[in-house]
VOGU-3710 file (C-alpha; in Angstrom, 3 decimals, decimal comma):
1> mhrtnitrae> 81,479/-14,233/-0,190  79,286/-13,488/2,836  78,235/-16,705/4,539  74,545/-15,865/4,033  74,806/-15,209/0,289  72,973/-17,636/-1,916  75,196/-19,774/-4,111  74,674/-20,125/-7,847  73,541/-23,735/-7,349  71,074/-22,744/-4,610
11> aaaradllat> 69,657/-19,928/-6,758  69,204/-22,251/-9,743  67,507/-24,890/-7,586  65,157/-22,353/-5,999  64,273/-20,787/-9,372  63,394/-24,271/-10,661  61,280/-24,933/-7,548  59,195/-21,771/-7,236  57,876/-18,624/-8,915  56,960/-15,528/-6,912
21> eayavevnls> 53,717/-13,692/-7,606  53,447/-10,852/-5,078  54,802/-9,397/-1,846  52,960/-7,233/0,674  55,445/-5,732/3,139  54,427/-3,923/6,320  57,130/-1,879/8,049  56,586/-1,191/11,760  58,703/1,655/13,179  56,621/2,062/16,347
31> grtpdgqrle> 59,274/0,610/18,664  56,940/-2,240/19,644  56,318/-5,788/18,447  52,814/-6,632/17,135  51,910/-7,958/20,618  53,039/-4,702/22,284  56,474/-5,736/23,573  58,872/-2,766/23,694  61,881/-2,730/21,385  64,904/-0,504/21,123
41> pegtfittsr> 63,356/2,003/18,640  66,723/3,548/17,727  68,106/0,145/16,792  65,274/-2,178/15,828  62,251/-2,272/13,528  59,693/-4,930/12,597  58,544/-6,035/9,166  55,862/-8,463/8,096  56,226/-9,979/4,622  53,278/-11,699/2,965
51> itftstagvt> 54,646/-13,595/-0,052  52,419/-15,302/-2,603  54,151/-17,866/-4,802  53,700/-21,156/-6,631  55,973/-24,154/-6,307  56,511/-27,778/-7,005  57,209/-30,063/-4,043  60,620/-29,586/-2,471  62,767/-28,028/0,221  64,153/-24,483/0,094
61> fvdviadrvl> 64,408/-21,398/2,318  63,299/-17,797/2,554  66,012/-15,189/3,108  65,671/-12,992/6,199  68,588/-11,424/8,075  67,100/-10,483/11,436  67,669/-10,596/15,167  64,746/-12,993/15,382  61,712/-14,267/13,551  58,700/-13,429/15,714
71> aatldnlpld> 56,184/-15,512/13,760  55,951/-17,390/10,471  53,159/-19,257/8,729  52,925/-21,157/5,466  49,369/-21,470/4,151  48,077/-20,401/7,600  49,991/-23,180/9,382  52,716/-22,138/11,868  56,338/-22,780/10,927  58,992/-23,845/13,424
81> tsrfdgarlp> 60,890/-20,570/13,912  63,558/-22,379/15,967  64,928/-23,538/12,585  65,775/-19,902/11,716  69,582/-19,535/11,671  69,834/-15,732/11,562  69,685/-15,521/7,764  67,449/-18,314/6,438  64,167/-19,924/7,416  63,784/-23,424/5,896
91> ldlssgthel> 60,615/-24,260/3,941  59,176/-27,690/3,084  56,861/-27,076/0,133  54,118/-29,068/-1,530  53,002/-28,408/-5,105  50,607/-25,518/-5,557  50,031/-21,883/-4,685  51,270/-20,756/-1,275  51,146/-17,794/1,065  54,129/-17,313/3,369
101> vvtaahrfsr> 53,879/-14,723/6,157  57,019/-13,843/8,139  57,246/-11,240/10,922  60,797/-10,460/12,015  62,768/-7,985/14,143  65,564/-6,346/12,135  68,446/-4,015/12,987  68,869/-0,574/11,476  72,078/-0,280/9,507  74,876/2,194/10,054
111> sgqgmhrfvd> 76,661/1,117/6,872  74,088/2,190/4,294  72,999/-1,398/3,592  69,483/-2,579/4,368  67,581/0,146/6,261  69,953/2,909/7,315  68,948/5,211/10,205  70,592/8,599/10,675  69,924/11,397/13,197  71,104/14,885/12,228
121> vddrvylytq> 72,385/17,643/14,531  68,805/18,933/14,970  67,644/15,478/16,146  65,709/14,846/12,935  65,617/11,172/11,971  66,246/10,035/8,394  65,727/6,542/7,014  66,645/5,142/3,636  67,095/1,715/2,153  69,736/0,216/-0,092
131> fepadarqvf> 68,927/-3,290/-1,307  71,472/-4,026/-4,042  73,026/-6,449/-4,538  71,520/-8,644/-1,797  70,362/-6,522/1,131  66,552/-6,546/0,858  66,668/-9,553/3,219  68,038/-7,217/5,907  64,689/-5,362/5,806  62,054/-7,990/4,947
141> acfeqpdlhd> 61,775/-11,726/4,357  62,105/-12,466/0,641  63,423/-14,818/-1,986  66,559/-12,720/-2,579  67,650/-13,417/-6,133  67,244/-11,312/-9,272  65,518/-13,919/-11,432  62,484/-14,198/-9,111  60,286/-11,167/-9,945  57,104/-10,080/-8,172
151> qrdrtpglag> 54,723/-7,234/-7,561  55,124/-5,486/-4,233  52,820/-3,562/-1,873  54,270/-1,679/1,086  52,384/-0,345/4,083  54,715/1,806/6,167  54,082/2,077/9,893  55,282/5,666/10,102  53,810/9,138/9,825  54,704/11,962/7,464
161> aqqlrgrrpg> 55,649/11,963/3,802  56,939/8,704/2,435  57,987/7,764/-1,043  58,712/4,498/-2,749  61,479/4,680/-5,317  62,868/2,146/-7,711  64,240/1,492/-11,159  62,200/0,444/-14,165  63,473/-3,028/-15,122  65,624/-2,944/-18,225
171> tgrrwcrpmg> 65,732/0,865/-18,520  67,817/2,092/-15,595  65,323/4,973/-15,231  64,185/5,823/-11,723  60,586/6,338/-10,620  59,031/7,735/-7,473  55,511/7,341/-6,072  53,750/7,423/-2,684  54,305/4,299/-0,589  51,497/1,788/-0,354
181> lrtnptpadl> 51,040/1,394/-4,125  51,781/-1,789/-6,023  55,003/-1,907/-8,017  55,636/-3,427/-11,421  57,211/-6,900/-11,279  60,782/-6,466/-9,993  63,371/-8,466/-8,085  63,621/-7,731/-4,357  66,849/-5,721/-4,617  65,512/-3,157/-7,148
191> sdsdrgg> 63,354/-1,041/-4,869  64,094/1,364/-2,070  62,345/3,833/0,221  63,263/6,947/2,077  61,800/9,128/4,791  63,239/12,201/6,426  62,736/14,959/8,920
//
């Protein structure tokens, strides 16, 4: 088991503690951080996850595999990003409805997991995502477990034709629609996106 995978006990505890309502995910492929700092555009991209959820009081974490967390707030209060260990950002929750916002710098994949980046012989760039079984956290901060369902909005920071694809829960049938629209409630690993040429 990968060291960052959630254990059965951790998943059960987190499912008892919180219920997700919605995600809004912004993907920034500009090669710059939100404050304008240059990145390695062939290797790095930025995402901002805005997660709405309810919880009872307790301690848990949000999953995010990234080079670094650039900023994080819980209910508009800054979180200590020095507690980020490369895969998890700890959360101390009170009872109620919360909004968690996490901006992180992620690495493109060369293995097909997370967000894969490929350049063809004509120098055209292709991106696609593969999130199953537990790789959504390589692209955006999330509560990565299949029993926490949500609705999801995505705002891609890239030009050209984009599509959001996924599977209808319980049917195995695939659907496709323009990015930026809200999805039906799904776990984090059952959606993907692609962009080419």
